[in-house]
C-alpha positions as a Markdown table, in Angstrom:
| # | Residue | x | y | z |
|---|---|---|---|---|
| 1 | Met | -122.2 | 42.0 | 41.5 |
| 2 | Asn | -122.5 | 44.5 | 39.3 |
| 3 | Ile | -120.8 | 48.1 | 40.1 |
| 4 | Thr | -122.7 | 51.3 | 38.2 |
| 5 | Leu | -119.9 | 53.4 | 36.9 |
| 6 | Pro | -119.9 | 57.0 | 36.5 |
| 7 | Thr | -121.5 | 58.7 | 33.2 |
| 8 | Arg | -119.8 | 59.5 | 30.3 |
| 9 | Asn | -121.1 | 62.1 | 28.1 |
| 10 | Gly | -124.2 | 62.0 | 29.9 |
| 11 | Val | -124.6 | 58.2 | 29.2 |
| 12 | Glu | -124.7 | 55.5 | 32.0 |
| 13 | Pro | -122.4 | 53.1 | 30.6 |
| 14 | Pro | -123.1 | 49.0 | 31.0 |
| 15 | Pro | -121.6 | 47.8 | 34.2 |
| 16 | Gly | -118.2 | 45.5 | 33.9 |
| 17 | Pro | -119.2 | 42.0 | 34.9 |
| 18 | Arg | -117.4 | 40.6 | 38.1 |
| 19 | Arg | -118.7 | 36.9 | 38.3 |
| 20 | Met | -119.8 | 34.6 | 35.2 |
| 21 | Glu | -123.3 | 35.3 | 36.5 |
| 22 | Asp | -123.2 | 38.7 | 35.2 |
| 23 | Leu | -122.8 | 38.0 | 32.1 |
| 24 | Gly | -126.2 | 36.7 | 31.6 |
| 25 | Ile | -125.8 | 34.1 | 29.1 |
| 26 | Ser | -125.4 | 30.0 | 29.9 |
| 27 | Pro | -121.9 | 28.4 | 30.6 |
| 28 | Val | -122.3 | 25.8 | 27.7 |
| 29 | Met | -122.7 | 29.2 | 25.1 |
| 30 | Met | -119.9 | 30.7 | 26.7 |
| 31 | Arg | -117.7 | 27.4 | 26.7 |
| 32 | Asp | -118.2 | 26.6 | 23.1 |
| 33 | Ile | -118.1 | 30.3 | 21.5 |
| 34 | Leu | -114.5 | 30.3 | 23.9 |
| 35 | Leu | -113.9 | 26.8 | 22.2 |
| 36 | Lys | -114.4 | 28.0 | 18.4 |
| 37 | Thr | -112.6 | 31.0 | 19.1 |
| 38 | Met | -109.5 | 29.4 | 19.9 |
| 39 | Phe | -110.3 | 27.0 | 17.1 |
| 40 | Arg | -110.2 | 29.6 | 14.3 |
| 41 | Thr | -107.8 | 32.0 | 15.9 |
| 42 | Asn | -104.9 | 29.7 | 17.2 |
| 43 | Leu | -104.8 | 32.0 | 20.1 |
| 44 | Ser | -103.3 | 30.8 | 23.3 |
| 45 | Leu | -102.4 | 33.2 | 25.9 |
| 46 | Pro | -105.7 | 34.1 | 28.2 |
| 47 | Ser | -104.9 | 37.7 | 27.9 |
| 48 | Asp | -105.2 | 37.4 | 24.1 |
| 49 | Ile | -108.2 | 35.2 | 24.4 |
| 50 | Ala | -110.0 | 37.7 | 26.8 |
| 51 | Arg | -109.1 | 40.5 | 24.6 |
| 52 | Val | -111.0 | 38.6 | 21.3 |
| 53 | Val | -113.9 | 37.0 | 23.5 |
| 54 | Cys | -114.2 | 40.8 | 25.3 |
| 55 | Leu | -114.1 | 39.4 | 28.6 |
| 56 | Pro | -112.3 | 40.3 | 31.6 |
| 57 | Leu | -109.1 | 38.7 | 32.2 |
| 58 | Gln | -110.3 | 37.0 | 35.3 |
| 59 | Leu | -113.5 | 35.4 | 33.8 |
| 60 | Ala | -112.0 | 34.6 | 30.7 |
| 61 | Gln | -109.4 | 32.3 | 33.1 |
| 62 | Glu | -112.0 | 31.0 | 34.8 |
| 63 | Leu | -114.0 | 30.1 | 31.5 |
| 64 | Leu | -110.3 | 28.3 | 30.2 |
| 65 | Asp | -110.1 | 26.5 | 34.0 |
| 66 | Leu | -114.2 | 25.2 | 33.2 |
| 67 | Ala | -113.2 | 23.8 | 29.8 |
| 68 | Arg | -110.1 | 22.6 | 31.6 |
| 69 | Gly | -112.0 | 20.8 | 33.8 |
| 70 | Gln | -114.1 | 19.2 | 31.0 |
| 71 | Lys | -110.7 | 18.3 | 29.4 |
| 72 | Leu | -111.5 | 20.4 | 26.7 |
| 73 | Val | -108.3 | 22.6 | 26.9 |
| 74 | Glu | -105.1 | 21.5 | 28.4 |
| 75 | Ala | -102.1 | 24.1 | 29.8 |
| 76 | Thr | -99.1 | 24.0 | 27.5 |
| 77 | Gly | -96.7 | 24.2 | 30.8 |
| 78 | Asn | -94.9 | 26.8 | 29.0 |
| 79 | Leu | -94.8 | 30.7 | 30.9 |
| 80 | Ile | -95.2 | 32.8 | 28.2 |
| 81 | Gly | -96.5 | 36.3 | 27.2 |
| 82 | Gln | -95.4 | 39.8 | 28.6 |
| 83 | Gly | -92.6 | 39.2 | 31.5 |
| 84 | Gly | -93.4 | 35.4 | 31.1 |
| 85 | Asn | -96.4 | 35.5 | 33.4 |
| 86 | Glu | -99.2 | 33.8 | 31.4 |
| 87 | Val | -99.7 | 30.0 | 31.2 |
| 88 | Ala | -100.5 | 28.9 | 27.7 |
| 89 | Phe | -103.7 | 26.9 | 26.5 |
| 90 | Gln | -104.2 | 24.9 | 23.9 |
| 91 | Leu | -107.0 | 22.7 | 22.7 |
| 92 | Thr | -107.2 | 18.9 | 23.6 |
| 93 | Asp | -108.8 | 16.6 | 20.8 |
| 94 | Gly | -112.0 | 16.7 | 22.7 |
| 95 | Gly | -111.8 | 20.2 | 22.7 |
| 96 | Arg | -111.5 | 20.6 | 18.9 |
| 97 | Ala | -114.2 | 17.9 | 18.2 |
| 98 | Arg | -116.2 | 19.7 | 20.0 |
| 99 | Ala | -115.4 | 22.9 | 18.6 |
| 100 | Leu | -116.0 | 21.5 | 15.2 |
| 101 | Asp | -119.4 | 20.3 | 16.4 |
| 102 | Ala | -120.2 | 24.0 | 17.6 |
| 103 | Leu | -119.2 | 25.1 | 14.8 |
| 104 | Ala | -121.5 | 23.3 | 12.6 |
| 105 | Gln | -124.3 | 24.8 | 14.5 |
| 106 | Ser | -123.2 | 28.5 | 14.0 |
| 107 | Glu | -119.9 | 29.5 | 12.9 |
| 108 | Tyr | -120.0 | 32.8 | 15.4 |
| 109 | Tyr | -117.0 | 33.2 | 17.3 |
| 110 | Gly | -115.5 | 36.2 | 19.4 |
| 111 | Ala | -116.8 | 38.4 | 21.3 |
| 112 | Met | -119.6 | 37.1 | 23.9 |
| 113 | Pro | -123.0 | 38.1 | 23.4 |
| 114 | Val | -125.3 | 40.7 | 25.6 |
| 115 | Pro | -128.6 | 38.8 | 26.7 |
| 116 | Leu | -131.7 | 40.7 | 25.1 |
| 117 | Asp | -132.6 | 41.8 | 28.5 |
| 118 | Ala | -129.4 | 43.6 | 29.1 |
| 119 | Tyr | -129.3 | 44.9 | 25.7 |
| 120 | Lys | -132.8 | 46.4 | 26.3 |
| 121 | Ala | -131.5 | 48.1 | 29.3 |
| 122 | Gln | -128.6 | 49.6 | 27.8 |
| 123 | Val | -130.8 | 51.3 | 25.5 |
| 124 | Lys | -132.9 | 52.6 | 28.0 |
| 125 | Arg | -130.2 | 54.5 | 29.7 |
| 126 | Gln | -128.9 | 56.3 | 26.2 |
| 127 | Ser | -132.2 | 56.8 | 24.9 |
| 128 | Ile | -132.4 | 59.2 | 21.8 |
| 129 | Arg | -135.8 | 60.6 | 23.1 |
| 130 | Asp | -133.4 | 61.8 | 26.4 |
| 131 | Ile | -131.4 | 64.1 | 24.1 |
| 132 | Arg | -132.0 | 67.7 | 24.2 |
| 133 | Leu | -130.5 | 69.9 | 21.5 |
| 134 | Ser | -130.6 | 73.7 | 21.7 |
| 135 | Arg | -131.0 | 76.3 | 18.8 |
| 136 | Glu | -127.2 | 76.8 | 19.3 |
| 137 | Asp | -126.1 | 72.9 | 18.8 |
| 138 | Leu | -128.1 | 72.8 | 15.4 |
| 139 | Gln | -126.7 | 76.1 | 14.2 |
| 140 | Arg | -123.1 | 74.9 | 15.0 |
| 141 | Ala | -123.8 | 71.9 | 13.3 |
| 142 | Met | -125.1 | 73.5 | 10.3 |
| 143 | Gly | -123.6 | 77.0 | 10.2 |
| 144 | His | -122.1 | 76.2 | 6.9 |
| 145 | Leu | -125.7 | 76.1 | 5.4 |
| 146 | Ile | -127.8 | 79.3 | 4.2 |
| 147 | Leu | -131.2 | 78.2 | 5.9 |
| 148 | Pro | -134.8 | 79.6 | 6.0 |
| 149 | Pro | -135.0 | 81.7 | 9.6 |
| 150 | Asp | -138.1 | 79.6 | 10.8 |
| 151 | Leu | -136.6 | 76.1 | 10.0 |
| 152 | Leu | -134.7 | 75.4 | 13.0 |
| 153 | Ser | -137.8 | 76.4 | 14.9 |
| 154 | Asn | -139.5 | 73.6 | 13.3 |
| 155 | Leu | -136.3 | 71.2 | 13.4 |
| 156 | Gly | -135.5 | 71.6 | 17.0 |
| 157 | Pro | -139.0 | 70.1 | 18.3 |
| 158 | Ala | -138.9 | 67.5 | 16.0 |
| 159 | Val | -135.2 | 66.2 | 16.6 |
| 160 | Thr | -135.4 | 66.5 | 20.2 |
| 161 | Ser | -138.8 | 64.4 | 20.4 |
| 162 | Gly | -136.6 | 61.6 | 18.7 |
| 163 | Arg | -139.7 | 60.7 | 16.6 |
| 164 | Ser | -140.0 | 60.1 | 13.5 |
| 165 | Val | -139.7 | 63.3 | 10.4 |
| 166 | Leu | -140.6 | 64.0 | 6.9 |
| 167 | Phe | -138.9 | 66.2 | 4.9 |
| 168 | Tyr | -140.0 | 67.0 | 1.6 |
| 169 | Gly | -139.7 | 69.6 | -1.2 |
| 170 | Pro | -138.4 | 69.9 | -4.6 |
| 171 | Pro | -135.0 | 68.5 | -5.3 |
| 172 | Gly | -131.6 | 69.8 | -4.5 |
| 173 | Asn | -132.4 | 72.0 | -1.7 |
| 174 | Gly | -130.3 | 70.5 | 1.1 |
| 175 | Lys | -132.6 | 67.7 | 2.6 |
| 176 | Ser | -130.1 | 65.5 | 2.7 |
| 177 | Ala | -127.6 | 67.9 | 4.1 |
| 178 | Ile | -129.7 | 69.2 | 6.8 |
| 179 | Ser | -130.2 | 65.2 | 7.9 |
| 180 | Asn | -126.4 | 65.1 | 8.0 |
| 181 | Gly | -126.4 | 68.4 | 10.1 |
| 182 | Ile | -129.1 | 66.6 | 12.8 |
| 183 | Arg | -126.4 | 63.6 | 12.9 |
| 184 | Asp | -123.3 | 66.1 | 13.3 |
| 185 | Ala | -125.3 | 68.0 | 16.2 |
| 186 | Met | -125.5 | 64.8 | 18.4 |
| 187 | Arg | -122.3 | 64.8 | 20.1 |
| 188 | Asp | -122.5 | 62.8 | 22.9 |
| 189 | Lys | -121.8 | 59.0 | 22.5 |
| 190 | Ile | -123.5 | 55.8 | 23.2 |
| 191 | Tyr | -122.5 | 51.8 | 24.2 |
| 192 | Val | -123.1 | 49.6 | 21.3 |
| 193 | Pro | -123.3 | 45.6 | 21.9 |
| 194 | Arg | -120.9 | 43.6 | 19.7 |
| 195 | Ala | -123.7 | 40.8 | 19.7 |
| 196 | Val | -126.8 | 40.2 | 21.3 |
| 197 | Glu | -128.3 | 36.8 | 22.1 |
| 198 | Tyr | -131.7 | 35.6 | 22.4 |
| 199 | Gly | -133.3 | 31.7 | 22.6 |
| 200 | Gly | -129.5 | 30.8 | 22.1 |
| 201 | Gln | -129.0 | 32.5 | 18.9 |
| 202 | Val | -126.3 | 35.3 | 18.8 |
| 203 | Ile | -127.0 | 38.3 | 16.7 |
| 204 | Thr | -124.4 | 40.7 | 15.5 |
| 205 | Val | -125.0 | 44.2 | 15.9 |
| 206 | Tyr | -122.0 | 46.2 | 16.0 |
| 207 | Asp | -120.9 | 47.0 | 12.3 |
| 208 | Pro | -117.7 | 49.2 | 12.0 |
| 209 | Ile | -119.6 | 50.6 | 8.5 |
| 210 | Val | -122.1 | 51.9 | 10.7 |
| 211 | His | -120.7 | 52.6 | 13.9 |
| 212 | Ser | -117.8 | 54.8 | 14.5 |
| 213 | Ser | -115.7 | 53.3 | 17.3 |
| 214 | Ala | -114.5 | 55.9 | 19.7 |
| 215 | Glu | -113.4 | 53.8 | 22.5 |
| 216 | Glu | -112.7 | 50.0 | 23.9 |
| 217 | Ser | -112.8 | 48.4 | 27.7 |
| 218 | Thr | -109.6 | 46.4 | 28.0 |
| 219 | Asp | -107.9 | 44.9 | 30.9 |
| 220 | Asp | -104.0 | 45.1 | 31.4 |
| 221 | Pro | -102.6 | 42.0 | 31.9 |
| 222 | Asn | -99.9 | 43.3 | 33.8 |
| 223 | Ser | -102.2 | 45.3 | 36.4 |
| 224 | Leu | -102.3 | 44.1 | 39.7 |
| 225 | Arg | -106.1 | 44.9 | 39.5 |
| 226 | Arg | -107.7 | 42.6 | 36.6 |
| 227 | Thr | -110.7 | 44.3 | 37.4 |
| 228 | Ser | -109.6 | 48.0 | 35.6 |
| 229 | Asn | -112.2 | 47.7 | 32.7 |
| 230 | Arg | -114.2 | 50.8 | 32.9 |
| 231 | Phe | -117.1 | 49.4 | 31.1 |
| 232 | Asp | -118.4 | 46.2 | 30.2 |
| 233 | Asn | -116.0 | 44.7 | 26.9 |
| 234 | Arg | -119.2 | 43.6 | 24.8 |
| 235 | Tyr | -119.8 | 46.9 | 24.0 |
| 236 | Val | -118.0 | 49.4 | 22.1 |
| 237 | Leu | -118.5 | 53.4 | 23.0 |
| 238 | Cys | -119.6 | 55.0 | 19.6 |
| 239 | Glu | -120.8 | 58.1 | 18.2 |
| 240 | Arg | -124.6 | 57.9 | 18.0 |
| 241 | Pro | -124.9 | 55.9 | 14.6 |
| 242 | Thr | -126.3 | 56.9 | 11.3 |
| 243 | Val | -127.6 | 54.7 | 8.7 |
| 244 | Ile | -128.4 | 56.4 | 5.6 |
| 245 | Thr | -130.3 | 54.4 | 2.9 |
| 246 | Gly | -131.6 | 55.8 | -0.7 |
| 247 | Gly | -132.9 | 53.9 | -3.4 |
| 248 | Glu | -131.7 | 50.6 | -2.7 |
| 249 | Leu | -133.3 | 49.8 | 0.4 |
| 250 | Ser | -135.8 | 47.2 | 0.2 |
| 251 | Leu | -138.0 | 46.0 | 2.9 |
| 252 | Asp | -136.1 | 42.8 | 3.4 |
| 253 | Met | -133.1 | 44.7 | 4.8 |
| 254 | Leu | -135.3 | 45.9 | 7.8 |
| 255 | Asp | -135.4 | 42.2 | 8.8 |
| 256 | Leu | -132.7 | 39.9 | 10.4 |
| 257 | Ala | -130.0 | 39.0 | 7.9 |
| 258 | Tyr | -129.5 | 35.2 | 8.1 |
| 259 | Asn | -126.7 | 33.5 | 6.5 |
| 260 | Pro | -127.2 | 29.8 | 5.9 |
| 261 | Val | -123.9 | 28.9 | 5.5 |
| 262 | Ser | -122.1 | 30.0 | 8.1 |
| 263 | Arg | -125.8 | 29.8 | 10.4 |
| 264 | Thr | -125.4 | 33.4 | 11.6 |
| 265 | Tyr | -127.8 | 36.5 | 12.2 |
| 266 | Gln | -126.6 | 40.0 | 11.3 |
| 267 | Ala | -128.7 | 42.7 | 13.2 |
| 268 | Ser | -131.4 | 44.6 | 10.8 |
| 269 | Leu | -130.6 | 47.9 | 9.7 |
| 270 | Gln | -133.1 | 49.8 | 12.2 |
| 271 | Met | -131.6 | 47.7 | 15.0 |
| 272 | Lys | -127.9 | 49.1 | 14.0 |
| 273 | Ala | -129.0 | 52.5 | 14.1 |
| 274 | Thr | -130.5 | 52.1 | 18.1 |
| 275 | Gly | -130.0 | 55.1 | 19.7 |
| 276 | Gly | -129.4 | 57.0 | 16.6 |
| 277 | Ile | -130.8 | 58.1 | 13.7 |
| 278 | Phe | -132.4 | 56.3 | 10.3 |
| 279 | Ile | -132.4 | 58.6 | 7.4 |
| 280 | Ile | -134.5 | 57.4 | 4.2 |
| 281 | Asp | -133.5 | 59.5 | 1.3 |
| 282 | Asp | -135.2 | 59.5 | -1.8 |
| 283 | Leu | -138.2 | 57.9 | -0.6 |
| 284 | Gly | -140.2 | 57.2 | -3.6 |
| 285 | Arg | -137.2 | 55.6 | -5.6 |
| 286 | Gln | -137.4 | 52.1 | -4.1 |
| 287 | Ala | -138.5 | 49.1 | -5.5 |
| 288 | Asp | -141.2 | 48.8 | -2.8 |
| 289 | Pro | -143.5 | 51.7 | -2.6 |
| 290 | Pro | -143.4 | 54.2 | 0.1 |
| 291 | Gln | -146.8 | 53.1 | 1.5 |
| 292 | Lys | -145.2 | 49.7 | 2.2 |
| 293 | Ile | -142.2 | 51.1 | 3.4 |
| 294 | Val | -144.3 | 53.1 | 6.4 |
| 295 | Asn | -146.6 | 50.2 | 6.5 |
| 296 | Arg | -143.2 | 48.0 | 7.8 |
| 297 | Trp | -142.6 | 50.7 | 10.1 |
| 298 | Ile | -146.3 | 51.1 | 11.9 |
| 299 | Val | -145.4 | 49.2 | 15.6 |
| 300 | Pro | -141.8 | 50.7 | 15.7 |
| 301 | Leu | -143.1 | 54.0 | 15.2 |
| 302 | Glu | -146.2 | 53.9 | 17.5 |
| 303 | Glu | -144.7 | 51.4 | 20.4 |
| 304 | Ser | -141.2 | 52.2 | 20.3 |
| 305 | Arg | -140.2 | 48.2 | 19.6 |
| 306 | Asp | -139.5 | 46.1 | 16.4 |
| 307 | Ile | -140.5 | 42.5 | 16.1 |
| 308 | Leu | -138.0 | 40.3 | 14.4 |
| 309 | Thr | -138.2 | 36.8 | 13.3 |
| 310 | Leu | -135.4 | 34.0 | 13.5 |
| 311 | Gln | -135.2 | 31.3 | 11.0 |
| 312 | Ser | -137.4 | 28.8 | 13.0 |
| 313 | Gly | -140.1 | 31.3 | 13.2 |
| 314 | Glu | -140.0 | 32.4 | 16.7 |
| 315 | Lys | -140.5 | 36.3 | 17.3 |
| 316 | Phe | -139.2 | 38.5 | 19.7 |
| 317 | Thr | -138.8 | 42.3 | 20.3 |
| 318 | Val | -136.4 | 44.6 | 20.1 |
| 319 | Pro | -136.4 | 48.1 | 21.5 |
| 320 | Phe | -136.9 | 50.6 | 18.5 |
| 321 | Asp | -135.2 | 54.2 | 19.4 |
| 322 | Thr | -134.3 | 55.3 | 16.6 |
| 323 | Leu | -135.0 | 59.1 | 14.9 |
| 324 | Val | -136.1 | 58.1 | 11.6 |
| 325 | Ile | -136.2 | 60.6 | 8.7 |
| 326 | Phe | -137.7 | 60.3 | 5.7 |
| 327 | Ser | -136.8 | 62.7 | 2.7 |
| 328 | Thr | -138.8 | 62.8 | -0.8 |
| 329 | Asn | -138.9 | 64.8 | -3.7 |
| 330 | Phe | -142.9 | 64.0 | -3.8 |
| 331 | His | -145.5 | 65.7 | -2.3 |
| 332 | Pro | -146.8 | 63.4 | 0.9 |
| 333 | Asn | -150.0 | 63.4 | -0.6 |
| 334 | Glu | -149.0 | 61.5 | -3.8 |
| 335 | Ile | -146.9 | 58.8 | -1.8 |
| 336 | Phe | -149.2 | 58.0 | 1.3 |
| 337 | Asp | -152.6 | 58.0 | 2.4 |
| 338 | Gly | -153.8 | 59.5 | 5.4 |
| 339 | Ala | -153.1 | 56.6 | 7.5 |
| 340 | Ala | -149.7 | 56.5 | 6.8 |
| 341 | Leu | -149.2 | 60.0 | 7.5 |
| 342 | Arg | -150.4 | 60.2 | 10.4 |
| 343 | Arg | -147.5 | 58.0 | 11.7 |
| 344 | Ile | -144.9 | 60.4 | 10.8 |
| 345 | Phe | -145.1 | 62.7 | 13.8 |
| 346 | Phe | -143.2 | 65.9 | 12.0 |
| 347 | Lys | -143.8 | 67.0 | 8.4 |
| 348 | Ile | -141.3 | 69.8 | 7.1 |
| 349 | Lys | -141.0 | 71.3 | 4.0 |
| 350 | Ile | -137.7 | 72.5 | 2.5 |
| 351 | Asp | -138.3 | 74.8 | -0.1 |
| 352 | Gly | -135.9 | 76.6 | -2.5 |
| 353 | Pro | -134.3 | 79.6 | -1.5 |
| 354 | Gly | -135.9 | 83.1 | -2.1 |
| 355 | Gln | -133.1 | 85.3 | -4.3 |
| 356 | Glu | -131.5 | 86.6 | -1.1 |
| 357 | Asn | -130.6 | 83.5 | 0.0 |
| 358 | Phe | -129.5 | 82.2 | -3.3 |
| 359 | Leu | -127.0 | 85.2 | -3.7 |
| 360 | Lys | -125.8 | 84.2 | -0.1 |
| 361 | Ile | -125.0 | 81.0 | -1.1 |
| 362 | Phe | -123.6 | 82.0 | -4.7 |
| 363 | Ala | -120.9 | 84.5 | -2.7 |
| 364 | Met | -120.4 | 81.8 | 0.1 |
| 365 | Val | -119.7 | 79.1 | -2.6 |
| 366 | Ala | -117.6 | 81.4 | -4.9 |
| 367 | Arg | -115.5 | 82.2 | -1.9 |
| 368 | Lys | -114.8 | 78.7 | -1.0 |
| 369 | Lys | -114.2 | 77.8 | -4.7 |
| 370 | Gly | -111.6 | 81.1 | -5.3 |
| 371 | Ile | -113.6 | 82.7 | -8.0 |
| 372 | Ala | -114.3 | 86.5 | -8.0 |
| 373 | Leu | -117.9 | 87.8 | -8.2 |
| 374 | Asp | -118.7 | 89.6 | -11.2 |
| 375 | Glu | -121.8 | 92.0 | -11.2 |
| 376 | Ser | -122.1 | 91.7 | -15.1 |
| 377 | Ala | -122.2 | 88.2 | -14.5 |
| 378 | Leu | -124.8 | 88.2 | -11.7 |
| 379 | Leu | -127.1 | 90.2 | -13.5 |
| 380 | His | -127.2 | 88.6 | -16.2 |
| 381 | Leu | -127.8 | 85.3 | -14.2 |
| 382 | Leu | -130.8 | 87.0 | -12.7 |
| 383 | Lys | -132.4 | 89.0 | -15.1 |
| 384 | Val | -131.4 | 87.0 | -18.4 |
| 385 | Lys | -131.1 | 83.3 | -17.3 |
| 386 | Tyr | -133.8 | 82.5 | -14.2 |
| 387 | Pro | -137.0 | 84.1 | -15.6 |
| 388 | Thr | -136.6 | 81.2 | -18.1 |
| 389 | Ile | -137.5 | 79.0 | -15.1 |
| 390 | Asn | -139.9 | 81.1 | -13.6 |
| 391 | Asn | -137.3 | 82.7 | -10.8 |
| 392 | Ile | -137.5 | 79.2 | -9.3 |
| 393 | Phe | -134.0 | 79.0 | -7.0 |
| 394 | Ala | -132.6 | 75.8 | -5.8 |
| 395 | Asn | -129.9 | 75.4 | -3.5 |
| 396 | Tyr | -127.5 | 73.0 | -5.5 |
| 397 | Gln | -127.5 | 75.4 | -8.3 |
| 398 | Pro | -124.6 | 77.7 | -7.1 |
| 399 | Val | -122.3 | 74.9 | -6.5 |
| 400 | Tyr | -123.4 | 73.5 | -10.0 |
| 401 | Leu | -122.8 | 76.8 | -11.9 |
| 402 | Ile | -119.6 | 77.7 | -10.5 |
| 403 | Asp | -117.7 | 74.4 | -10.7 |
| 404 | Gln | -119.1 | 74.2 | -14.3 |
| 405 | Met | -117.3 | 77.9 | -15.2 |
| 406 | Ile | -114.1 | 76.7 | -13.3 |
| 407 | Ser | -114.2 | 73.5 | -15.7 |
| 408 | Val | -114.6 | 75.6 | -18.7 |
| 409 | Cys | -111.6 | 78.1 | -17.8 |
| 410 | Asp | -109.0 | 75.1 | -16.7 |
| 411 | Phe | -110.0 | 73.6 | -20.2 |
| 412 | Glu | -109.9 | 76.8 | -22.1 |
| 413 | Gly | -106.5 | 77.7 | -20.0 |
| 414 | Ile | -107.6 | 81.1 | -19.0 |
| 415 | Pro | -107.5 | 82.3 | -15.5 |
| 416 | Arg | -110.8 | 81.3 | -13.3 |
| 417 | Gln | -113.4 | 83.8 | -13.4 |
| 418 | Met | -116.9 | 84.6 | -14.0 |
| 419 | Thr | -118.5 | 86.4 | -17.2 |
| 420 | Pro | -122.1 | 86.5 | -18.7 |
| 421 | Glu | -120.5 | 84.3 | -21.7 |
| 422 | Leu | -119.5 | 81.7 | -19.0 |
| 423 | Ile | -122.8 | 81.5 | -17.5 |
| 424 | Asp | -124.3 | 80.8 | -20.5 |
| 425 | Arg | -121.9 | 78.0 | -21.0 |
| 426 | Ala | -122.4 | 76.5 | -17.3 |
| 427 | Trp | -126.4 | 77.3 | -17.7 |
| 428 | Ser | -126.8 | 74.9 | -20.6 |
| 429 | Asn | -125.2 | 72.0 | -18.9 |
| 430 | Met | -127.8 | 72.5 | -15.8 |
| 431 | Phe | -131.1 | 71.6 | -18.1 |
| 432 | Val | -131.9 | 69.4 | -20.7 |
| 433 | Lys | -134.5 | 70.6 | -23.2 |
| 434 | Asp | -137.8 | 68.5 | -23.9 |
| 435 | Glu | -137.3 | 67.4 | -27.6 |
| 436 | Val | -138.1 | 64.3 | -29.6 |
| 437 | Ile | -135.1 | 62.0 | -30.3 |
| 438 | Leu | -135.2 | 60.6 | -33.8 |
| 439 | Lys | -134.1 | 56.7 | -33.4 |
């Protein structure tokens, strides 16, 4: 019987299993994972085994007793562990033979997987579409950015919808920083399964590179109550995940990754991003054209489900519960047809700042870098330099120019400062003139 646990951070946790039946996977699969884990790790104490296979101690003990009854493990007769209150176990010859046979089919061992249906239920309990961010939440996360006054009004509905968003506009104006700010505004946590099982295959989902672990649920072997887990050990409580890709993104990354040597599966990038954000930066710089990338997302974006394929060719669906943010320096009409654009729910243009906001950014950066503003240098920048590029300002330029001036001052051995001459030297490195280079 599963017991409903109180919500944490507004998300209902996966209930801790009390019986073997609650785990939702076959006893044979669990037994084989247990044997493979003992074979690969040389663990012998039930509490250590329980921790690695991510089961409550009482269920790990039941699984050991099951394998013992099949003469696959045996007790060593030693009471060891903390206080000498645990019986150690080891594989029998038959257990080692069965472990090797199971490893030949799949090298996966460790955490018991979560059945696909249970995973789908947990995704629904913590859906990104249930997030309600306020204007204050976004302002708090992006307080370090100087933004146009109407941007948050457009951004807020896009984020709280949990649908797809396209940021477009000239380069260097903070599209990536805004995407990261959205991630920072989502301060609640969700439960990520270590692995998911479907059709007898195990798909690893939890990825420490993507998922920021906040808490794990464990049993205390010395506790009188061996059901002290606060949630199902097979999940990890994490920050809502963020997957960021750029020009390196290829279409095969959006499918299951199968390792033919170990015969194991890794979840696709968007499956790892479930419950969080998937940011495709620099759209249009990938080897695959943007139209193809969006075409791959048509079913996920419209139906909130993705179709994955096993090596056998069998297809199955997983939830697609992800806020997708496309970011590009190209005009959308240059890289998408009308059908593709219809699939992207919100389109938000991120323009460069006007002169007023440019000066605010310049002053803020100078203050952070510890360099004093100089009126003559600023006038030279605004009256002499920017007219040469039709007064087109970009958010990246204050950081670039100030860092250049600091580098020159440090090299010349003079105090860090801002002068018209230093502005000229910094400006010369910001652009490259069109010219013919003789070879």
